[in-house]
ChimeraX commands (.cxc) that place a marker at each C-alpha (Angstrom):
marker #1 position -55.23,35.90,40.06 radius 0.5
marker #1 position -56.62,33.25,37.74 radius 0.5
marker #1 position -58.73,30.46,39.16 radius 0.5
marker #1 position -56.20,27.79,38.11 radius 0.5
marker #1 position -53.40,29.67,39.89 radius 0.5
marker #1 position -55.44,29.91,43.12 radius 0.5
marker #1 position -56.20,26.19,43.00 radius 0.5
marker #1 position -52.53,25.32,42.51 radius 0.5
marker #1 position -51.55,27.47,45.50 radius 0.5
marker #1 position -54.12,25.70,47.69 radius 0.5
marker #1 position -52.98,22.26,46.51 radius 0.5
marker #1 position -49.33,23.11,47.13 radius 0.5
marker #1 position -50.14,24.44,50.61 radius 0.5
marker #1 position -52.07,21.26,51.46 radius 0.5
marker #1 position -49.43,18.86,50.18 radius 0.5
marker #1 position -46.38,20.80,51.35 radius 0.5
marker #1 position -44.56,19.87,48.16 radius 0.5
marker #1 position -44.00,21.13,44.64 radius 0.5
marker #1 position -46.74,20.27,42.16 radius 0.5
marker #1 position -45.21,18.37,39.26 radius 0.5
marker #1 position -46.51,18.25,35.73 radius 0.5
marker #1 position -45.39,16.46,32.59 radius 0.5
marker #1 position -45.51,16.97,28.84 radius 0.5
marker #1 position -45.79,20.56,27.59 radius 0.5
marker #1 position -47.48,23.82,28.47 radius 0.5
marker #1 position -51.30,23.47,28.39 radius 0.5
marker #1 position -51.82,27.22,28.01 radius 0.5
marker #1 position -52.87,28.69,24.63 radius 0.5
marker #1 position -49.38,29.91,23.74 radius 0.5
marker #1 position -48.60,31.51,20.38 radius 0.5
marker #1 position -46.99,29.21,17.82 radius 0.5
marker #1 position -44.76,31.48,15.78 radius 0.5
marker #1 position -43.73,28.58,13.56 radius 0.5
marker #1 position -47.21,28.61,12.00 radius 0.5
marker #1 position -46.47,32.09,10.65 radius 0.5
marker #1 position -43.16,31.13,9.01 radius 0.5
marker #1 position -43.22,30.57,5.25 radius 0.5
marker #1 position -40.66,28.12,3.88 radius 0.5
marker #1 position -40.04,28.45,0.16 radius 0.5
marker #1 position -38.10,25.39,-1.00 radius 0.5
marker #1 position -36.94,27.16,-4.16 radius 0.5
marker #1 position -34.83,29.39,-1.95 radius 0.5
marker #1 position -32.58,26.49,-0.98 radius 0.5
marker #1 position -32.62,24.34,-4.12 radius 0.5
marker #1 position -33.42,24.68,-7.79 radius 0.5
marker #1 position -37.06,23.78,-8.46 radius 0.5
marker #1 position -37.48,20.62,-10.59 radius 0.5
marker #1 position -38.56,20.99,-14.17 radius 0.5
marker #1 position -41.03,18.15,-13.72 radius 0.5
marker #1 position -42.00,17.72,-10.02 radius 0.5
marker #1 position -43.59,14.33,-10.70 radius 0.5
marker #1 position -40.36,12.86,-12.11 radius 0.5
marker #1 position -37.71,14.89,-10.30 radius 0.5
marker #1 position -38.22,14.61,-6.52 radius 0.5
marker #1 position -36.53,17.29,-4.42 radius 0.5
marker #1 position -33.49,16.21,-2.43 radius 0.5
marker #1 position -34.10,16.52,1.34 radius 0.5
marker #1 position -30.84,14.98,2.60 radius 0.5
marker #1 position -28.96,17.10,5.17 radius 0.5
marker #1 position -25.42,16.78,6.53 radius 0.5
marker #1 position -24.68,18.23,9.96 radius 0.5
marker #1 position -21.12,19.27,10.57 radius 0.5
marker #1 position -18.37,21.63,9.59 radius 0.5
marker #1 position -18.11,22.50,5.91 radius 0.5
marker #1 position -15.10,23.89,4.11 radius 0.5
marker #1 position -15.48,27.58,3.41 radius 0.5
marker #1 position -13.49,27.27,0.18 radius 0.5
marker #1 position -12.25,24.61,-2.24 radius 0.5
marker #1 position -8.87,23.19,-1.23 radius 0.5
marker #1 position -6.74,21.21,-3.68 radius 0.5
marker #1 position -3.71,19.01,-3.14 radius 0.5
marker #1 position -0.40,19.22,-5.04 radius 0.5
marker #1 position -1.92,17.26,-7.94 radius 0.5
marker #1 position -4.84,19.64,-8.28 radius 0.5
marker #1 position -7.43,17.22,-6.85 radius 0.5
marker #1 position -10.07,18.57,-4.48 radius 0.5
marker #1 position -9.43,17.59,-0.85 radius 0.5
marker #1 position -12.55,16.35,0.97 radius 0.5
marker #1 position -11.21,15.79,4.47 radius 0.5
marker #1 position -14.12,16.71,6.72 radius 0.5
marker #1 position -14.75,15.99,10.41 radius 0.5
marker #1 position -17.47,13.46,11.32 radius 0.5
marker #1 position -20.83,14.29,9.74 radius 0.5
marker #1 position -24.40,13.36,10.66 radius 0.5
marker #1 position -26.43,12.40,7.59 radius 0.5
marker #1 position -30.21,12.86,7.74 radius 0.5
marker #1 position -32.56,11.83,4.97 radius 0.5
marker #1 position -34.61,14.93,5.84 radius 0.5
marker #1 position -33.97,17.90,8.19 radius 0.5
marker #1 position -36.01,16.42,11.07 radius 0.5
marker #1 position -34.97,14.72,14.32 radius 0.5
marker #1 position -36.74,13.35,17.40 radius 0.5
marker #1 position -35.61,15.43,20.37 radius 0.5
marker #1 position -34.66,14.16,23.82 radius 0.5
marker #1 position -37.06,11.88,25.70 radius 0.5
marker #1 position -35.46,9.73,28.38 radius 0.5
marker #1 position -36.02,6.09,29.19 radius 0.5
marker #1 position -38.07,6.23,32.39 radius 0.5
marker #1 position -40.00,9.35,31.47 radius 0.5
marker #1 position -41.27,7.28,28.52 radius 0.5
marker #1 position -41.67,3.52,28.44 radius 0.5
marker #1 position -39.48,0.83,26.89 radius 0.5
marker #1 position -41.93,0.42,24.01 radius 0.5
marker #1 position -42.08,4.17,23.34 radius 0.5
marker #1 position -38.28,4.41,23.35 radius 0.5
marker #1 position -38.03,1.46,20.99 radius 0.5
marker #1 position -40.60,3.05,18.68 radius 0.5
marker #1 position -38.48,6.22,18.41 radius 0.5
marker #1 position -35.32,4.22,17.73 radius 0.5
marker #1 position -36.92,2.03,15.09 radius 0.5
marker #1 position -38.62,4.98,13.41 radius 0.5
marker #1 position -35.36,6.95,13.29 radius 0.5
marker #1 position -33.55,3.99,11.75 radius 0.5
marker #1 position -36.33,3.41,9.22 radius 0.5
marker #1 position -36.49,7.09,8.21 radius 0.5
marker #1 position -32.74,7.62,8.16 radius 0.5
marker #1 position -32.82,10.37,10.81 radius 0.5
marker #1 position -31.83,10.59,14.51 radius 0.5
marker #1 position -33.48,10.32,17.90 radius 0.5
marker #1 position -32.14,11.57,21.25 radius 0.5
marker #1 position -31.93,9.29,24.30 radius 0.5
marker #1 position -32.54,12.11,26.79 radius 0.5
marker #1 position -30.79,12.03,30.18 radius 0.5
marker #1 position -31.89,8.54,31.22 radius 0.5
marker #1 position -29.12,6.48,29.67 radius 0.5
marker #1 position -29.66,3.88,26.96 radius 0.5
marker #1 position -31.04,0.37,27.40 radius 0.5
marker #1 position -28.65,-2.17,25.93 radius 0.5
marker #1 position -31.42,-3.48,23.66 radius 0.5
marker #1 position -31.22,-0.22,21.72 radius 0.5
marker #1 position -27.47,-0.16,21.13 radius 0.5
marker #1 position -28.14,-1.73,17.73 radius 0.5
marker #1 position -29.70,1.57,16.64 radius 0.5
marker #1 position -26.50,3.48,17.43 radius 0.5
marker #1 position -26.07,4.86,13.90 radius 0.5
marker #1 position -29.33,6.79,14.41 radius 0.5
marker #1 position -28.86,7.64,18.10 radius 0.5
marker #1 position -27.82,10.83,19.89 radius 0.5
marker #1 position -26.83,10.09,23.48 radius 0.5
marker #1 position -27.23,12.84,26.06 radius 0.5
marker #1 position -24.98,13.87,28.95 radius 0.5
marker #1 position -26.93,15.89,31.53 radius 0.5
marker #1 position -26.04,17.33,34.92 radius 0.5
marker #1 position -27.13,14.16,36.76 radius 0.5
marker #1 position -24.91,11.96,34.57 radius 0.5
marker #1 position -27.53,9.19,34.74 radius 0.5
marker #1 position -26.48,6.11,32.79 radius 0.5
marker #1 position -23.30,7.74,31.45 radius 0.5
marker #1 position -20.40,5.32,30.96 radius 0.5
marker #1 position -17.91,4.42,28.24 radius 0.5
marker #1 position -20.13,2.00,26.32 radius 0.5
marker #1 position -23.02,4.49,26.43 radius 0.5
marker #1 position -20.91,7.32,24.99 radius 0.5
marker #1 position -19.72,5.07,22.19 radius 0.5
marker #1 position -23.23,3.80,21.42 radius 0.5
marker #1 position -24.31,6.96,19.60 radius 0.5
marker #1 position -23.41,8.83,16.44 radius 0.5
marker #1 position -23.51,12.10,18.40 radius 0.5
marker #1 position -23.26,13.23,22.04 radius 0.5
marker #1 position -25.40,16.07,23.37 radius 0.5
marker #1 position -24.49,18.03,26.51 radius 0.5
marker #1 position -27.73,19.26,28.08 radius 0.5
marker #1 position -27.10,22.60,29.78 radius 0.5
marker #1 position -30.79,23.41,30.21 radius 0.5
marker #1 position -34.33,22.60,29.14 radius 0.5
marker #1 position -36.90,25.07,27.83 radius 0.5
marker #1 position -39.83,23.55,29.73 radius 0.5
marker #1 position -38.05,24.15,33.06 radius 0.5
marker #1 position -35.23,26.68,32.55 radius 0.5
marker #1 position -32.78,27.00,35.43 radius 0.5
marker #1 position -34.29,24.15,37.41 radius 0.5
marker #1 position -32.74,20.85,36.28 radius 0.5
marker #1 position -34.41,17.47,35.94 radius 0.5
marker #1 position -36.66,15.46,38.23 radius 0.5
marker #1 position -37.98,11.96,37.57 radius 0.5
marker #1 position -40.09,10.68,40.51 radius 0.5
marker #1 position -38.88,7.55,42.31 radius 0.5
marker #1 position -42.08,5.71,41.41 radius 0.5
marker #1 position -40.74,5.51,37.85 radius 0.5
marker #1 position -37.28,4.28,38.90 radius 0.5
marker #1 position -37.91,0.52,38.84 radius 0.5
marker #1 position -36.44,-2.50,37.10 radius 0.5
marker #1 position -34.52,-1.77,33.92 radius 0.5
marker #1 position -34.99,1.98,34.38 radius 0.5
marker #1 position -33.06,1.82,37.68 radius 0.5
marker #1 position -30.33,-0.34,36.14 radius 0.5
marker #1 position -30.02,1.78,32.99 radius 0.5
marker #1 position -29.83,5.03,34.97 radius 0.5
marker #1 position -27.46,3.41,37.49 radius 0.5
marker #1 position -29.39,4.62,40.56 radius 0.5
marker #1 position -31.24,2.69,43.33 radius 0.5
marker #1 position -34.83,1.64,42.76 radius 0.5
marker #1 position -37.43,4.01,44.18 radius 0.5
marker #1 position -35.06,6.97,44.53 radius 0.5
marker #1 position -35.88,10.24,42.79 radius 0.5
marker #1 position -33.67,10.94,39.77 radius 0.5
marker #1 position -32.83,14.59,40.37 radius 0.5
marker #1 position -30.53,16.38,37.97 radius 0.5
marker #1 position -29.09,19.54,39.54 radius 0.5
marker #1 position -29.66,22.83,37.75 radius 0.5
marker #1 position -25.97,23.28,36.87 radius 0.5
marker #1 position -23.34,20.73,35.91 radius 0.5
marker #1 position -21.14,20.67,38.99 radius 0.5
marker #1 position -18.05,20.49,36.79 radius 0.5
marker #1 position -19.08,23.33,34.45 radius 0.5
marker #1 position -19.01,26.89,35.74 radius 0.5
marker #1 position -17.38,28.58,32.75 radius 0.5
marker #1 position -16.95,28.22,29.00 radius 0.5
marker #1 position -13.48,26.83,29.71 radius 0.5
marker #1 position -15.04,24.06,31.83 radius 0.5
marker #1 position -17.48,23.29,29.01 radius 0.5
marker #1 position -14.60,23.20,26.52 radius 0.5
marker #1 position -12.88,20.62,28.74 radius 0.5
marker #1 position -15.96,18.38,28.78 radius 0.5
marker #1 position -16.34,18.70,24.99 radius 0.5
marker #1 position -12.67,17.71,24.63 radius 0.5
marker #1 position -13.15,14.71,26.94 radius 0.5
marker #1 position -16.25,13.53,25.08 radius 0.5
marker #1 position -14.50,13.84,21.72 radius 0.5
marker #1 position -11.77,11.60,23.08 radius 0.5
marker #1 position -14.31,9.14,24.49 radius 0.5
marker #1 position -15.99,8.79,21.09 radius 0.5
marker #1 position -13.79,10.14,18.31 radius 0.5
marker #1 position -16.46,9.55,15.65 radius 0.5
marker #1 position -19.27,11.44,17.40 radius 0.5
marker #1 position -20.49,14.97,16.81 radius 0.5
marker #1 position -20.76,17.05,20.01 radius 0.5
marker #1 position -23.96,19.02,20.59 radius 0.5
marker #1 position -24.85,21.48,23.37 radius 0.5
marker #1 position -28.47,22.15,24.35 radius 0.5
marker #1 position -29.28,25.69,25.53 radius 0.5
marker #1 position -32.50,27.35,26.71 radius 0.5
marker #1 position -34.15,30.17,24.81 radius 0.5
marker #1 position -33.55,33.22,26.99 radius 0.5
marker #1 position -32.22,36.77,26.86 radius 0.5
marker #1 position -28.48,36.59,26.24 radius 0.5
marker #1 position -28.50,33.08,24.78 radius 0.5
marker #1 position -26.65,34.37,21.72 radius 0.5
marker #1 position -23.62,35.34,23.77 radius 0.5
marker #1 position -23.63,31.95,25.48 radius 0.5
marker #1 position -23.96,30.20,22.11 radius 0.5
marker #1 position -20.95,32.09,20.76 radius 0.5
marker #1 position -18.89,30.80,23.69 radius 0.5
marker #1 position -20.22,27.27,23.15 radius 0.5
marker #1 position -19.20,27.40,19.48 radius 0.5
marker #1 position -15.72,28.58,20.37 radius 0.5
marker #1 position -15.51,25.81,22.97 radius 0.5
marker #1 position -15.62,23.27,20.15 radius 0.5
marker #1 position -19.26,22.17,19.91 radius 0.5
marker #1 position -20.46,21.03,16.50 radius 0.5
marker #1 position -24.15,21.64,17.15 radius 0.5
marker #1 position -26.09,24.16,19.25 radius 0.5
marker #1 position -29.72,23.33,20.06 radius 0.5
marker #1 position -32.12,26.04,21.22 radius 0.5
marker #1 position -34.96,24.71,23.41 radius 0.5
marker #1 position -38.17,26.72,23.82 radius 0.5
marker #1 position -40.77,27.09,26.58 radius 0.5
marker #1 position -43.33,24.73,25.05 radius 0.5
marker #1 position -41.00,21.73,25.10 radius 0.5
marker #1 position -41.84,18.44,26.72 radius 0.5
marker #1 position -40.65,17.09,30.06 radius 0.5
marker #1 position -41.08,13.99,32.18 radius 0.5
marker #1 position -41.75,16.05,35.32 radius 0.5
marker #1 position -41.34,19.70,36.27 radius 0.5
marker #1 position -42.94,22.21,38.65 radius 0.5
marker #1 position -46.22,23.41,37.17 radius 0.5
marker #1 position -45.30,27.01,37.98 radius 0.5
marker #1 position -42.20,26.66,35.81 radius 0.5
marker #1 position -44.01,25.10,32.86 radius 0.5
marker #1 position -46.73,27.75,32.96 radius 0.5
marker #1 position -44.64,30.87,33.58 radius 0.5
marker #1 position -40.98,30.42,32.66 radius 0.5
marker #1 position -39.09,30.27,29.41 radius 0.5
marker #1 position -39.29,31.96,26.03 radius 0.5
marker #1 position -40.37,30.81,22.55 radius 0.5
marker #1 position -37.60,29.00,20.69 radius 0.5
marker #1 position -38.04,31.37,17.75 radius 0.5
marker #1 position -36.80,34.33,19.84 radius 0.5
marker #1 position -33.80,32.39,21.14 radius 0.5
marker #1 position -32.93,31.18,17.65 radius 0.5
marker #1 position -33.11,34.71,16.22 radius 0.5
marker #1 position -30.71,36.07,18.85 radius 0.5
marker #1 position -28.38,33.07,18.50 radius 0.5
marker #1 position -28.36,33.32,14.72 radius 0.5
marker #1 position -27.56,37.04,14.72 radius 0.5
marker #1 position -24.82,36.73,17.36 radius 0.5
marker #1 position -23.12,33.83,15.59 radius 0.5
marker #1 position -23.16,35.67,12.28 radius 0.5
marker #1 position -21.60,38.73,13.92 radius 0.5
marker #1 position -18.83,36.51,15.26 radius 0.5
marker #1 position -18.35,34.60,11.97 radius 0.5
marker #1 position -19.53,31.35,13.58 radius 0.5
marker #1 position -22.74,30.65,11.67 radius 0.5
marker #1 position -23.02,28.09,8.89 radius 0.5
marker #1 position -26.22,26.04,8.85 radius 0.5
marker #1 position -29.75,25.63,10.27 radius 0.5
marker #1 position -31.77,22.43,10.63 radius 0.5
marker #1 position -35.21,21.79,12.08 radius 0.5
marker #1 position -35.65,19.36,14.96 radius 0.5
marker #1 position -39.13,18.02,15.52 radius 0.5
marker #1 position -41.54,16.93,18.25 radius 0.5
marker #1 position -40.05,17.74,21.62 radius 0.5
marker #1 position -42.85,15.84,23.36 radius 0.5
marker #1 position -44.76,12.72,22.44 radius 0.5
marker #1 position -47.62,13.06,19.96 radius 0.5
marker #1 position -47.46,16.82,19.61 radius 0.5
marker #1 position -46.97,18.55,16.30 radius 0.5
marker #1 position -46.71,22.04,17.76 radius 0.5
marker #1 position -43.61,21.49,19.89 radius 0.5
marker #1 position -40.94,22.29,17.31 radius 0.5
marker #1 position -37.47,23.53,18.17 radius 0.5
marker #1 position -34.59,24.64,16.00 radius 0.5
marker #1 position -31.02,23.44,16.14 radius 0.5
marker #1 position -28.41,25.87,14.89 radius 0.5
marker #1 position -25.64,23.91,13.20 radius 0.5
marker #1 position -22.05,25.15,13.44 radius 0.5
marker #1 position -18.61,24.09,12.42 radius 0.5
marker #1 position -16.65,22.42,15.21 radius 0.5
marker link #1:1,2 radius 0.2
marker link #1:2,3 radius 0.2
marker link #1:3,4 radius 0.2
marker link #1:4,5 radius 0.2
marker link #1:5,6 radius 0.2
marker link #1:6,7 radius 0.2
marker link #1:7,8 radius 0.2
marker link #1:8,9 radius 0.2
marker link #1:9,10 radius 0.2
marker link #1:10,11 radius 0.2
marker link #1:11,12 radius 0.2
marker link #1:12,13 radius 0.2
marker link #1:13,14 radius 0.2
marker link #1:14,15 radius 0.2
marker link #1:15,16 radius 0.2
marker link #1:16,17 radius 0.2
marker link #1:17,18 radius 0.2
marker link #1:18,19 radius 0.2
marker link #1:19,20 radius 0.2
marker link #1:20,21 radius 0.2
marker link #1:21,22 radius 0.2
marker link #1:22,23 radius 0.2
marker link #1:23,24 radius 0.2
marker link #1:24,25 radius 0.2
marker link #1:25,26 radius 0.2
marker link #1:26,27 radius 0.2
marker link #1:27,28 radius 0.2
marker link #1:28,29 radius 0.2
marker link #1:29,30 radius 0.2
marker link #1:30,31 radius 0.2
marker link #1:31,32 radius 0.2
marker link #1:32,33 radius 0.2
marker link #1:33,34 radius 0.2
marker link #1:34,35 radius 0.2
marker link #1:35,36 radius 0.2
marker link #1:36,37 radius 0.2
marker link #1:37,38 radius 0.2
marker link #1:38,39 radius 0.2
marker link #1:39,40 radius 0.2
marker link #1:40,41 radius 0.2
marker link #1:41,42 radius 0.2
marker link #1:42,43 radius 0.2
marker link #1:43,44 radius 0.2
marker link #1:44,45 radius 0.2
marker link #1:45,46 radius 0.2
marker link #1:46,47 radius 0.2
marker link #1:47,48 radius 0.2
marker link #1:48,49 radius 0.2
marker link #1:49,50 radius 0.2
marker link #1:50,51 radius 0.2
marker link #1:51,52 radius 0.2
marker link #1:52,53 radius 0.2
marker link #1:53,54 radius 0.2
marker link #1:54,55 radius 0.2
marker link #1:55,56 radius 0.2
marker link #1:56,57 radius 0.2
marker link #1:57,58 radius 0.2
marker link #1:58,59 radius 0.2
marker link #1:59,60 radius 0.2
marker link #1:60,61 radius 0.2
marker link #1:61,62 radius 0.2
marker link #1:62,63 radius 0.2
marker link #1:63,64 radius 0.2
marker link #1:64,65 radius 0.2
marker link #1:65,66 radius 0.2
marker link #1:66,67 radius 0.2
marker link #1:67,68 radius 0.2
marker link #1:68,69 radius 0.2
marker link #1:69,70 radius 0.2
marker link #1:70,71 radius 0.2
marker link #1:71,72 radius 0.2
marker link #1:72,73 radius 0.2
marker link #1:73,74 radius 0.2
marker link #1:74,75 radius 0.2
marker link #1:75,76 radius 0.2
marker link #1:76,77 radius 0.2
marker link #1:77,78 radius 0.2
marker link #1:78,79 radius 0.2
marker link #1:79,80 radius 0.2
marker link #1:80,81 radius 0.2
marker link #1:81,82 radius 0.2
marker link #1:82,83 radius 0.2
marker link #1:83,84 radius 0.2
marker link #1:84,85 radius 0.2
marker link #1:85,86 radius 0.2
marker link #1:86,87 radius 0.2
marker link #1:87,88 radius 0.2
marker link #1:88,89 radius 0.2
marker link #1:89,90 radius 0.2
marker link #1:90,91 radius 0.2
marker link #1:91,92 radius 0.2
marker link #1:92,93 radius 0.2
marker link #1:93,94 radius 0.2
marker link #1:94,95 radius 0.2
marker link #1:95,96 radius 0.2
marker link #1:96,97 radius 0.2
marker link #1:97,98 radius 0.2
marker link #1:98,99 radius 0.2
marker link #1:99,100 radius 0.2
marker link #1:100,101 radius 0.2
marker link #1:101,102 radius 0.2
marker link #1:102,103 radius 0.2
marker link #1:103,104 radius 0.2
marker link #1:104,105 radius 0.2
marker link #1:105,106 radius 0.2
marker link #1:106,107 radius 0.2
marker link #1:107,108 radius 0.2
marker link #1:108,109 radius 0.2
marker link #1:109,110 radius 0.2
marker link #1:110,111 radius 0.2
marker link #1:111,112 radius 0.2
marker link #1:112,113 radius 0.2
marker link #1:113,114 radius 0.2
marker link #1:114,115 radius 0.2
marker link #1:115,116 radius 0.2
marker link #1:116,117 radius 0.2
marker link #1:117,118 radius 0.2
marker link #1:118,119 radius 0.2
marker link #1:119,120 radius 0.2
marker link #1:120,121 radius 0.2
marker link #1:121,122 radius 0.2
marker link #1:122,123 radius 0.2
marker link #1:123,124 radius 0.2
marker link #1:124,125 radius 0.2
marker link #1:125,126 radius 0.2
marker link #1:126,127 radius 0.2
marker link #1:127,128 radius 0.2
marker link #1:128,129 radius 0.2
marker link #1:129,130 radius 0.2
marker link #1:130,131 radius 0.2
marker link #1:131,132 radius 0.2
marker link #1:132,133 radius 0.2
marker link #1:133,134 radius 0.2
marker link #1:134,135 radius 0.2
marker link #1:135,136 radius 0.2
marker link #1:136,137 radius 0.2
marker link #1:137,138 radius 0.2
marker link #1:138,139 radius 0.2
marker link #1:139,140 radius 0.2
marker link #1:140,141 radius 0.2
marker link #1:141,142 radius 0.2
marker link #1:142,143 radius 0.2
marker link #1:143,144 radius 0.2
marker link #1:144,145 radius 0.2
marker link #1:145,146 radius 0.2
marker link #1:146,147 radius 0.2
marker link #1:147,148 radius 0.2
marker link #1:148,149 radius 0.2
marker link #1:149,150 radius 0.2
marker link #1:150,151 radius 0.2
marker link #1:151,152 radius 0.2
marker link #1:152,153 radius 0.2
marker link #1:153,154 radius 0.2
marker link #1:154,155 radius 0.2
marker link #1:155,156 radius 0.2
marker link #1:156,157 radius 0.2
marker link #1:157,158 radius 0.2
marker link #1:158,159 radius 0.2
marker link #1:159,160 radius 0.2
marker link #1:160,161 radius 0.2
marker link #1:161,162 radius 0.2
marker link #1:162,163 radius 0.2
marker link #1:163,164 radius 0.2
marker link #1:164,165 radius 0.2
marker link #1:165,166 radius 0.2
marker link #1:166,167 radius 0.2
marker link #1:167,168 radius 0.2
marker link #1:168,169 radius 0.2
marker link #1:169,170 radius 0.2
marker link #1:170,171 radius 0.2
marker link #1:171,172 radius 0.2
marker link #1:172,173 radius 0.2
marker link #1:173,174 radius 0.2
marker link #1:174,175 radius 0.2
marker link #1:175,176 radius 0.2
marker link #1:176,177 radius 0.2
marker link #1:177,178 radius 0.2
marker link #1:178,179 radius 0.2
marker link #1:179,180 radius 0.2
marker link #1:180,181 radius 0.2
marker link #1:181,182 radius 0.2
marker link #1:182,183 radius 0.2
marker link #1:183,184 radius 0.2
marker link #1:184,185 radius 0.2
marker link #1:185,186 radius 0.2
marker link #1:186,187 radius 0.2
marker link #1:187,188 radius 0.2
marker link #1:188,189 radius 0.2
marker link #1:189,190 radius 0.2
marker link #1:190,191 radius 0.2
marker link #1:191,192 radius 0.2
marker link #1:192,193 radius 0.2
marker link #1:193,194 radius 0.2
marker link #1:194,195 radius 0.2
marker link #1:195,196 radius 0.2
marker link #1:196,197 radius 0.2
marker link #1:197,198 radius 0.2
marker link #1:198,199 radius 0.2
marker link #1:199,200 radius 0.2
marker link #1:200,201 radius 0.2
marker link #1:201,202 radius 0.2
marker link #1:202,203 radius 0.2
marker link #1:203,204 radius 0.2
marker link #1:204,205 radius 0.2
marker link #1:205,206 radius 0.2
marker link #1:206,207 radius 0.2
marker link #1:207,208 radius 0.2
marker link #1:208,209 radius 0.2
marker link #1:209,210 radius 0.2
marker link #1:210,211 radius 0.2
marker link #1:211,212 radius 0.2
marker link #1:212,213 radius 0.2
marker link #1:213,214 radius 0.2
marker link #1:214,215 radius 0.2
marker link #1:215,216 radius 0.2
marker link #1:216,217 radius 0.2
marker link #1:217,218 radius 0.2
marker link #1:218,219 radius 0.2
marker link #1:219,220 radius 0.2
marker link #1:220,221 radius 0.2
marker link #1:221,222 radius 0.2
marker link #1:222,223 radius 0.2
marker link #1:223,224 radius 0.2
marker link #1:224,225 radius 0.2
marker link #1:225,226 radius 0.2
marker link #1:226,227 radius 0.2
marker link #1:227,228 radius 0.2
marker link #1:228,229 radius 0.2
marker link #1:229,230 radius 0.2
marker link #1:230,231 radius 0.2
marker link #1:231,232 radius 0.2
marker link #1:232,233 radius 0.2
marker link #1:233,234 radius 0.2
marker link #1:234,235 radius 0.2
marker link #1:235,236 radius 0.2
marker link #1:236,237 radius 0.2
marker link #1:237,238 radius 0.2
marker link #1:238,239 radius 0.2
marker link #1:239,240 radius 0.2
marker link #1:240,241 radius 0.2
marker link #1:241,242 radius 0.2
marker link #1:242,243 radius 0.2
marker link #1:243,244 radius 0.2
marker link #1:244,245 radius 0.2
marker link #1:245,246 radius 0.2
marker link #1:246,247 radius 0.2
marker link #1:247,248 radius 0.2
marker link #1:248,249 radius 0.2
marker link #1:249,250 radius 0.2
marker link #1:250,251 radius 0.2
marker link #1:251,252 radius 0.2
marker link #1:252,253 radius 0.2
marker link #1:253,254 radius 0.2
marker link #1:254,255 radius 0.2
marker link #1:255,256 radius 0.2
marker link #1:256,257 radius 0.2
marker link #1:257,258 radius 0.2
marker link #1:258,259 radius 0.2
marker link #1:259,260 radius 0.2
marker link #1:260,261 radius 0.2
marker link #1:261,262 radius 0.2
marker link #1:262,263 radius 0.2
marker link #1:263,264 radius 0.2
marker link #1:264,265 radius 0.2
marker link #1:265,266 radius 0.2
marker link #1:266,267 radius 0.2
marker link #1:267,268 radius 0.2
marker link #1:268,269 radius 0.2
marker link #1:269,270 radius 0.2
marker link #1:270,271 radius 0.2
marker link #1:271,272 radius 0.2
marker link #1:272,273 radius 0.2
marker link #1:273,274 radius 0.2
marker link #1:274,275 radius 0.2
marker link #1:275,276 radius 0.2
marker link #1:276,277 radius 0.2
marker link #1:277,278 radius 0.2
marker link #1:278,279 radius 0.2
marker link #1:279,280 radius 0.2
marker link #1:280,281 radius 0.2
marker link #1:281,282 radius 0.2
marker link #1:282,283 radius 0.2
marker link #1:283,284 radius 0.2
marker link #1:284,285 radius 0.2
marker link #1:285,286 radius 0.2
marker link #1:286,287 radius 0.2
marker link #1:287,288 radius 0.2
marker link #1:288,289 radius 0.2
marker link #1:289,290 radius 0.2
marker link #1:290,291 radius 0.2
marker link #1:291,292 radius 0.2
marker link #1:292,293 radius 0.2
marker link #1:293,294 radius 0.2
marker link #1:294,295 radius 0.2
marker link #1:295,296 radius 0.2
marker link #1:296,297 radius 0.2
marker link #1:297,298 radius 0.2
marker link #1:298,299 radius 0.2
marker link #1:299,300 radius 0.2
marker link #1:300,301 radius 0.2
marker link #1:301,302 radius 0.2
marker link #1:302,303 radius 0.2
marker link #1:303,304 radius 0.2
marker link #1:304,305 radius 0.2
marker link #1:305,306 radius 0.2
marker link #1:306,307 radius 0.2
marker link #1:307,308 radius 0.2
marker link #1:308,309 radius 0.2
marker link #1:309,310 radius 0.2
marker link #1:310,311 radius 0.2
marker link #1:311,312 radius 0.2
marker link #1:312,313 radius 0.2
marker link #1:313,314 radius 0.2
marker link #1:314,315 radius 0.2
marker link #1:315,316 radius 0.2
marker link #1:316,317 radius 0.2
marker link #1:317,318 radius 0.2
view
């Protein structure tokens, strides 16, 4: 037994409660991303003069036609479902209001709008002051349904259903009551001082068919939004992702073990979960085998001020 583990056991025995930790895993975990080589010439033609011909980094997330379709007059038909347009293939992943401050949340929203990318609200709802950044916002629906209402669902360009989180797989969310004060309480729609506990499962989702129903309902709540589903990197995630794609999701996000969190049991952060690279590889292979794969995009910085917490979102046609 390591010394840190022994100390945690003693502290937990003395307090009688679960020891909570925030942010990411402090252990020296391998960062497989550092070993990945990205050759831009593999995805675009290299410019003849790099100083005068900048490379295009714009990315569209959404279903693409597999072939050219023309109308009766021979013109190409470009009728596509709603698309998310990013100036570069990078997004700020979910960090909820309450786990981070008002100023931090505003910084993410303003940065996303300035850069032409997207940020994710997390499971804490959305303060009305940030509705003006809706074109660059992804609103999240988690198992606790904190802050979820009609105006909230229509405030974003995309809606993400959080099925799990890599930093605490199989556990659900927990924001201590000491953080549930003022606008945080009002935005999350829960009493001040009460713990915001998201159950491990969604109590209305116990099958792919249940998930398909929620996706259908959210598409009707906001007809312009893309629907994303967040899964945890784990053995068998590819099979789950295939079901999610067939349920009508437009985006599948794979969350790894070094992701950020507002609060989670230390034992979970230190010992549970898998690298996102392994989950992505299995998801990618399974979707290809089922003819469901179409695009990949990088999503960045799962926790504040950390360049090493990178996850991948596998983009599908809805």
